[in-house]
C-alpha positions as CSV (number, residue, x, y, z in Angstrom):
1,M,-4.3,-10.8,12.4
2,I,-3.7,-7.8,10.1
3,I,-4.4,-8.3,6.4
4,S,-2.4,-6.4,3.8
5,A,-4.3,-6.0,0.6
6,S,-1.8,-5.8,-1.0
7,R,1.8,-4.9,-1.5
8,R,1.9,-7.3,-4.3
9,T,-0.9,-5.9,-6.5
10,D,-3.7,-3.2,-6.5
11,I,-6.7,-5.1,-5.2
12,P,-8.9,-2.0,-4.8
13,A,-8.3,-0.9,-8.4
14,F,-8.6,-4.3,-10.1
15,Y,-9.9,-7.0,-7.9
16,S,-12.4,-5.5,-5.4
17,D,-15.2,-7.7,-6.5
18,W,-13.0,-10.8,-5.9
19,F,-12.1,-9.4,-2.5
20,Y,-15.7,-8.8,-1.5
21,N,-16.6,-12.3,-2.5
22,R,-13.8,-13.6,-0.3
23,I,-15.3,-11.7,2.6
24,K,-18.7,-13.3,2.0
25,E,-17.1,-16.7,1.8
26,G,-15.1,-16.1,4.9
27,Y,-11.6,-17.1,3.7
28,V,-9.0,-16.6,0.9
29,L,-6.4,-18.9,-0.5
30,V,-2.9,-17.4,-1.0
31,R,0.0,-18.9,-2.9
32,N,3.5,-18.7,-1.3
33,P,5.4,-16.5,-3.8
34,F,8.6,-18.5,-3.2
35,N,6.9,-21.9,-3.4
36,L,3.9,-21.6,-5.6
37,H,2.4,-25.1,-4.8
38,H,2.2,-24.2,-1.1
39,V,-1.1,-22.5,-0.6
40,S,-2.4,-21.0,2.7
41,K,-6.1,-20.9,3.6
42,V,-6.5,-17.6,5.5
43,P,-9.7,-17.0,7.4
44,L,-11.3,-13.5,7.0
45,S,-13.9,-13.5,9.8
46,L,-14.4,-10.6,12.1
47,E,-13.2,-12.8,15.0
48,V,-9.6,-13.0,13.6
49,V,-9.1,-10.0,11.3
50,D,-8.0,-6.9,13.3
51,C,-7.6,-4.6,10.3
52,F,-7.4,-4.5,6.5
53,V,-4.7,-2.3,5.1
54,F,-5.4,-1.5,1.5
55,W,-2.7,-0.3,-0.9
56,T,-3.9,1.4,-4.1
57,K,-3.5,4.0,-6.8
58,N,-7.2,4.1,-7.7
59,P,-9.9,2.7,-5.3
60,E,-12.8,4.0,-7.5
61,R,-14.2,0.6,-8.2
62,M,-14.0,-0.5,-4.5
63,M,-15.7,2.5,-3.0
64,Q,-19.4,1.8,-3.9
65,N,-19.4,-1.5,-1.9
66,L,-17.3,-0.5,1.2
67,H,-20.4,-1.2,3.3
68,I,-19.6,-4.9,2.9
69,I,-16.7,-4.4,5.3
70,D,-18.4,-1.9,7.7
71,G,-17.7,-4.2,10.7
72,Y,-14.0,-4.3,10.1
73,P,-11.3,-1.7,10.9
74,Y,-9.5,-0.7,7.8
75,Y,-7.6,2.1,6.2
76,F,-6.0,3.0,2.8
77,Q,-2.4,3.7,1.7
78,F,-3.3,5.8,-1.3
79,T,-0.4,6.5,-3.8
80,L,-0.7,9.8,-5.7
81,N,2.4,10.8,-7.6
82,P,3.3,13.6,-10.0
83,Y,4.1,11.3,-12.9
84,N,2.6,11.1,-16.4
85,A,1.7,8.1,-18.5
86,E,5.3,7.6,-19.6
87,I,6.1,6.3,-16.0
88,E,2.6,5.3,-14.7
89,V,1.3,3.9,-17.9
90,N,-2.3,2.9,-17.0
91,V,-3.0,5.1,-14.0
92,P,-5.9,7.5,-14.7
93,R,-5.3,11.3,-15.1
94,K,-4.4,13.1,-11.9
95,A,-7.5,15.2,-11.8
96,K,-9.6,12.1,-11.6
97,I,-7.5,10.4,-9.0
98,I,-7.5,13.6,-6.8
99,D,-11.3,13.6,-7.0
100,T,-11.4,9.9,-6.0
101,F,-9.1,10.6,-3.1
102,K,-11.4,13.4,-1.8
103,R,-14.5,11.3,-2.2
104,L,-12.9,8.4,-0.4
105,S,-11.9,10.7,2.4
106,D,-15.4,12.1,2.6
107,K,-16.8,8.6,2.9
108,I,-14.4,7.1,5.5
109,G,-12.7,10.1,7.1
110,P,-9.2,11.6,6.6
111,K,-7.8,9.5,9.5
112,R,-8.2,6.4,7.4
113,I,-6.5,7.6,4.2
114,I,-2.7,8.0,4.0
115,W,-1.3,9.9,1.1
116,R,1.8,8.2,-0.4
117,Y,4.2,10.3,-2.5
118,D,6.2,7.3,-3.4
119,P,8.7,6.7,-5.0
120,I,10.5,9.9,-5.6
121,I,12.3,9.6,-9.0
122,I,14.9,12.0,-10.3
123,T,15.7,12.2,-14.0
124,N,16.9,15.0,-16.4
125,N,13.3,15.9,-16.9
126,I,12.1,15.4,-13.4
127,D,14.4,17.3,-11.2
128,E,14.1,18.5,-7.5
129,G,12.3,21.6,-8.6
130,Y,9.7,19.5,-10.4
131,H,9.0,17.6,-7.2
132,Y,8.8,20.7,-5.0
133,K,6.3,22.3,-7.4
134,Y,4.0,19.3,-7.8
135,F,4.3,18.1,-4.2
136,E,3.0,21.5,-3.1
137,L,0.3,21.4,-5.8
138,L,-0.9,18.0,-4.5
139,A,-0.6,19.0,-0.9
140,S,-2.7,22.1,-1.5
141,K,-5.5,19.9,-2.9
142,L,-5.3,17.0,-0.4
143,H,-4.5,18.5,3.0
144,D,-8.2,18.7,4.0
145,Y,-8.6,15.1,3.2
146,T,-5.7,13.4,5.0
147,S,-3.4,14.3,7.8
148,K,-0.2,12.4,6.7
149,C,2.0,11.9,3.7
150,V,4.5,9.1,3.4
151,I,7.5,9.5,1.1
152,S,10.2,7.2,-0.2
153,F,13.0,7.3,-2.8
154,V,13.1,5.0,-5.7
155,D,14.9,1.7,-5.3
156,F,16.6,0.1,-8.2
157,Y,15.1,-3.4,-7.8
158,L,16.3,-5.9,-10.4
159,K,12.8,-6.2,-11.8
160,A,12.6,-2.4,-12.4
161,Q,16.2,-1.5,-13.3
162,R,15.8,-1.7,-17.1
163,N,12.7,0.4,-17.1
164,L,14.3,3.0,-14.8
165,K,17.3,3.2,-17.0
166,K,15.1,3.9,-20.0
167,I,13.9,7.1,-18.5
168,G,17.3,8.1,-17.2
169,A,16.6,7.7,-13.5
170,Y,19.4,8.6,-11.1
171,D,20.5,6.7,-8.0
172,I,19.8,9.4,-5.3
173,N,22.5,9.6,-2.7
174,D,21.9,10.3,1.0
175,K,22.9,13.9,0.9
176,D,20.4,14.6,-1.9
177,K,17.7,12.6,-0.1
178,I,18.1,14.7,3.0
179,R,17.9,17.9,1.1
180,I,14.8,16.8,-0.9
181,A,13.0,15.3,2.1
182,T,13.7,18.4,4.2
183,R,12.2,20.7,1.6
184,L,9.2,18.5,1.2
185,G,8.8,18.5,5.0
186,E,8.8,22.3,4.9
187,I,6.1,22.3,2.3
188,A,4.0,19.7,4.1
189,K,4.2,21.9,7.3
190,L,2.6,24.8,5.4
191,Y,-0.4,22.6,4.9
192,S,-0.5,21.0,8.4
193,L,0.5,17.6,7.0
194,K,2.7,15.2,8.9
195,I,5.4,13.7,6.7
196,E,7.2,10.4,7.3
197,T,9.6,8.2,5.3
198,C,9.0,4.6,4.3
199,A,11.8,2.1,4.6
200,E,14.6,4.8,4.4
201,N,17.8,4.4,6.4
202,I,18.5,8.2,6.6
203,D,17.7,9.9,9.9
204,L,15.6,13.0,9.4
205,S,14.2,13.3,13.0
206,E,16.0,16.7,13.5
207,F,13.8,18.0,10.7
208,G,10.6,16.6,12.3
209,I,10.4,13.7,9.8
210,E,10.1,10.3,11.4
211,H,10.2,6.7,10.0
212,S,6.8,5.5,9.0
213,K,5.0,2.3,10.0
214,C,2.8,1.8,7.0
215,I,1.2,-1.2,8.8
216,D,0.7,1.0,11.8
217,P,-0.2,-0.5,15.2
218,D,-1.0,2.9,16.6
219,L,-3.5,3.7,13.9
220,I,-5.0,0.2,14.1
221,E,-5.4,0.5,17.8
222,S,-7.2,3.8,17.4
223,L,-9.6,2.1,14.9
224,L,-10.1,-0.9,17.1
225,G,-10.5,1.0,20.3
226,G,-8.2,-1.4,22.0
227,K,-4.6,-2.7,22.2
228,L,-2.6,-5.0,19.9
229,K,0.1,-7.5,20.7
230,V,2.2,-7.4,17.5
231,E,5.8,-7.7,16.5
232,K,7.8,-6.1,13.7
233,D,7.4,-7.7,10.3
234,K,10.5,-10.0,9.9
235,N,9.8,-10.5,6.2
236,Q,10.3,-6.8,5.3
237,R,13.5,-4.8,4.9
238,K,15.4,-3.8,8.1
239,A,14.5,-0.2,7.6
240,C,10.8,-1.0,7.4
241,G,8.9,-0.2,10.5
242,C,5.7,-2.2,9.7
243,V,4.3,-4.7,12.1
244,A,3.5,-8.3,10.9
245,S,0.7,-8.8,8.5
246,V,-0.6,-11.4,6.1
247,D,-0.6,-10.4,2.4
248,I,-3.4,-11.8,0.3
249,G,-2.3,-10.5,-3.1
250,A,-0.3,-12.1,-5.9
251,Y,2.7,-10.8,-7.8
252,N,2.5,-10.1,-11.6
253,T,-1.2,-9.2,-11.5
254,C,-1.2,-5.4,-11.5
255,T,-2.0,-3.7,-14.8
256,H,-1.1,-0.1,-13.8
257,G,2.2,-0.7,-15.7
258,C,4.3,1.6,-13.5
259,L,8.0,1.5,-14.6
260,Y,9.3,1.6,-11.1
261,C,7.2,-1.4,-9.9
262,Y,8.9,-4.3,-8.1
263,A,5.8,-6.5,-8.0
264,N,5.8,-7.3,-11.8
265,Y,8.7,-8.7,-13.7
266,S,7.1,-9.2,-17.1
267,S,4.1,-7.7,-18.9
268,N,3.6,-11.0,-20.7
269,V,3.4,-12.8,-17.4
270,V,0.9,-10.2,-16.1
271,N,-1.2,-10.5,-19.2
272,D,-1.2,-14.3,-18.9
273,N,-2.1,-14.2,-15.2
274,I,-5.1,-11.9,-15.6
275,T,-6.6,-14.2,-18.2
276,R,-7.0,-16.6,-15.2
277,Y,-8.9,-14.1,-13.1
278,D,-12.1,-15.6,-11.8
279,V,-14.1,-13.4,-9.5
280,N,-15.4,-16.5,-7.7
281,S,-12.1,-18.3,-7.3
282,P,-10.6,-18.4,-3.7
283,L,-7.2,-17.7,-5.3
284,L,-6.3,-14.5,-7.1
285,C,-5.7,-15.0,-10.8
286,S,-5.2,-18.7,-10.3
287,C,-6.9,-22.0,-9.5
288,I,-6.1,-25.0,-7.5
289,T,-4.2,-27.8,-9.2
290,D,-3.5,-31.4,-8.1
291,E,0.1,-30.4,-7.2
292,D,-1.0,-27.8,-4.7
293,V,-0.8,-28.4,-0.9
294,I,-3.3,-26.4,1.1
295,T,-2.5,-25.6,4.7
296,E,-5.0,-23.8,7.0
297,K,-3.3,-20.8,8.6
298,N,-3.5,-20.8,12.4
299,A,-4.8,-17.3,12.6
300,M,-6.0,-15.3,15.6
301,S,-6.7,-11.8,16.6
302,C,-3.8,-9.8,18.0
303,A,-6.1,-7.6,20.0
304,F,-6.4,-7.8,23.7
305,L,-8.5,-6.0,26.3
306,Q,-6.7,-4.0,29.1
307,K,-8.0,-4.8,32.5
308,S,-8.8,-2.1,35.0
309,L,-6.8,-2.0,38.2
310,F,-10.1,-2.8,40.0
311,D,-11.0,-5.9,37.9
């Protein structure tokens, strides 16, 4: 079983103490986002967890206690964008995040930290030239600390449309996407960075840009030192290349306040949810009620050992 922590919220930035407590307890409870009273009990033992995939904009608070998960394979999807506090409201200043990126890489190795330049937004003030300038600036600072960058273009999710319209964001057509991605790929090549797209329908293979698998079986196998038997994640978009994982986060709990976010639909709901945060609760920003039905997830490792021809 692969654990995603989390597409729904930034666990490393805000809830790492809770996460480490769940590791110590050996399980986590997760609400079904489409049926909140259906709760899954997900085991977190070494015997069933093949890898943790962390999604974050700021893992600073998590880093000092990474030794707690030393026995587990894991890696980070680390988003570092060129936007200011108008768009990424509560994300720390870029100089601090770049320093955190470097220190995390020094701690766990560049193989286990993927740089995400995601999403690419175009407005009157943030044009293509802006992205080329700041992508190269970031690449020049990060290339010794990672080997891959994943890019994607902004999606106008219903939850984010109003915020994106406020800043005058454009819907980017395929022709423009191809031009922008190709130029970013050229810049990445200057710094020996591999570049891939996340959940994009456009084909850029002729420019050396492949579709990414952010939940990446090849990377996980290299961390495990063995093979995985996994299928494509049926719960993600068709263009998504990720293999199946179990997400242990909760929507409407991230306080970065990014205007393009699809995981929050109301700042009031977010503020209400975080008042329920209990570092010792098995549920994130929630507690069990009499209406909840808890089902134990039938989880198992996806890893298998290849037998020699002579076994």
